[in-house]
Each structure stands twice: as C-alpha cells, then as structure tokens.
matplotlib code that plots the C-alpha trace (Angstrom):
import matplotlib.pyplot as plt

x = [-47.5, -50.1, -48.6, -48.8, -52.4, -53.3, -51.7, -53.3, -56.8, -56.5, -55.3, -58.1, -60.7, -59.0, -58.9, -62.7, -62.3, -59.4, -60.7, -64.1, -62.4, -64.6, -64.5, -61.9, -63.4, -66.7, -65.0, -62.6, -65.0, -66.1, -62.6, -61.3, -64.1, -63.5, -59.7, -60.2, -62.5, -60.2, -56.8, -57.3, -56.0, -56.5, -58.5, -55.4, -53.4, -56.2, -56.8, -53.1, -53.0, -56.0, -54.6, -51.3, -52.7, -54.9, -51.9, -49.6, -49.5, -49.8, -50.1, -53.6, -52.8, -50.0, -52.3, -55.0, -52.4, -51.3, -54.9, -55.4, -52.3, -53.4, -57.1, -56.9, -58.9, -60.9, -64.0, -65.9, -63.2, -63.2, -66.9, -66.6, -63.9, -66.3, -69.0, -66.8, -65.8, -69.4, -70.1, -67.5, -69.1, -72.5, -71.3, -71.4, -72.8, -72.5, -71.3, -71.1, -67.4, -67.8, -69.7, -67.1, -64.3, -66.2, -66.9, -63.3, -62.0, -64.6, -63.5, -59.8, -60.3, -62.1, -59.7, -57.9]
y = [124.0, 125.1, 122.6, 119.8, 120.6, 120.7, 117.3, 115.8, 117.1, 115.9, 112.5, 112.2, 113.0, 110.8, 107.9, 107.2, 107.3, 104.8, 102.4, 102.1, 101.7, 104.4, 105.7, 108.4, 110.2, 110.6, 111.8, 114.3, 117.2, 117.0, 116.5, 119.4, 121.7, 120.9, 121.3, 124.6, 126.0, 125.0, 125.7, 127.7, 124.7, 124.8, 122.0, 120.6, 120.6, 118.9, 116.3, 115.4, 115.1, 112.8, 110.6, 110.4, 109.6, 106.8, 105.1, 105.2, 104.0, 106.6, 106.7, 107.9, 108.2, 110.6, 112.8, 112.8, 113.8, 116.7, 117.9, 117.6, 119.6, 122.4, 122.4, 121.3, 124.3, 124.9, 122.7, 124.5, 123.7, 120.1, 119.9, 121.5, 118.9, 116.1, 117.7, 117.6, 114.0, 113.1, 114.8, 112.5, 109.5, 110.4, 111.1, 107.3, 104.1, 104.1, 101.1, 100.1, 100.4, 104.1, 104.8, 103.0, 105.0, 108.2, 107.5, 106.5, 109.7, 111.8, 110.3, 110.8, 114.4, 115.3, 113.7, 117.0]
z = [58.0, 55.4, 52.9, 55.5, 56.4, 52.8, 52.1, 55.2, 54.5, 50.9, 52.0, 54.5, 51.8, 49.2, 51.7, 51.2, 47.5, 47.7, 50.2, 48.4, 45.0, 43.7, 40.1, 40.2, 37.2, 39.1, 42.2, 40.7, 40.4, 44.1, 45.4, 43.3, 44.5, 48.2, 47.8, 45.9, 48.6, 51.4, 49.9, 46.7, 44.7, 41.0, 39.5, 37.9, 41.1, 43.1, 40.5, 40.2, 44.0, 44.1, 41.4, 43.2, 46.6, 45.4, 43.9, 46.9, 50.5, 53.3, 57.0, 57.7, 61.5, 60.7, 58.6, 61.3, 63.9, 61.7, 61.3, 65.1, 65.8, 63.4, 64.5, 68.1, 69.4, 66.3, 66.6, 63.9, 61.3, 62.4, 61.9, 58.5, 57.6, 58.7, 56.7, 53.6, 54.3, 54.6, 51.3, 49.7, 51.3, 50.0, 46.5, 45.7, 47.1, 50.9, 52.8, 56.4, 56.2, 55.2, 58.4, 60.5, 58.9, 59.4, 63.1, 63.7, 62.1, 64.0, 67.3, 66.6, 65.4, 68.6, 71.1, 71.7]

ax = plt.figure().add_subplot(projection="3d")
ax.plot(x, y, z, "-o")
ax.set_aspect("equal")
plt.show()
C-alpha cells in the first residue's frame, strides 16, 4: 500500500506541473524535496518519477481514491497534502485553473 500511496501523492503533485505546462527544471527541486520528506525518496528517484508522470496519461480520480482510502480518517495528513499541493501551485505563475483544480481536489479528499 505504501508504494501505491507514494505513486498517488506524487501523481497528484505532478498533476499541477503537467496541466500548467510548467518548466520541469524549475519544479524538480521542490517536487523532490516534498517526495523526500513524505516518502524518503532520493532526489534521483523523485526526479525520475516526475519526468515519467508528466509524459504519460494517468487517471487522477483513481489516485485521489487511493489517497482517500489511505487517509480517510487522517484529516491532518490530508491538510498537509493540500499544503504541499498549494506550495507547488505557488512555486510558479498562478492561474484561475490552478485554484479550480485545488478546490476540486480539496472537496474530493474530504468527502470521506
């Protein structure tokens, strides 16, 4: 389950980078820092995952469901995840779409 959660959290964080067509090189340090804090990923492992996820299609709903299953009763961890997502959003130019995505994810994470 740990591997699934790690993949789902990474996908959720990478989603903002991907949908905004952000400069991967600028986002790598922050993404790697967050993944290292949450899952003890090495910089190399987290960077490789980020580069992989922005190149492929994924089902964001599935990943949000996995996070919900793992953290259903852990609101503090959900808030922490939202804080990290917000940190990614604020790391570059912010758009209206970013806020819509954030609000949608927040609503879905707290539906448990």
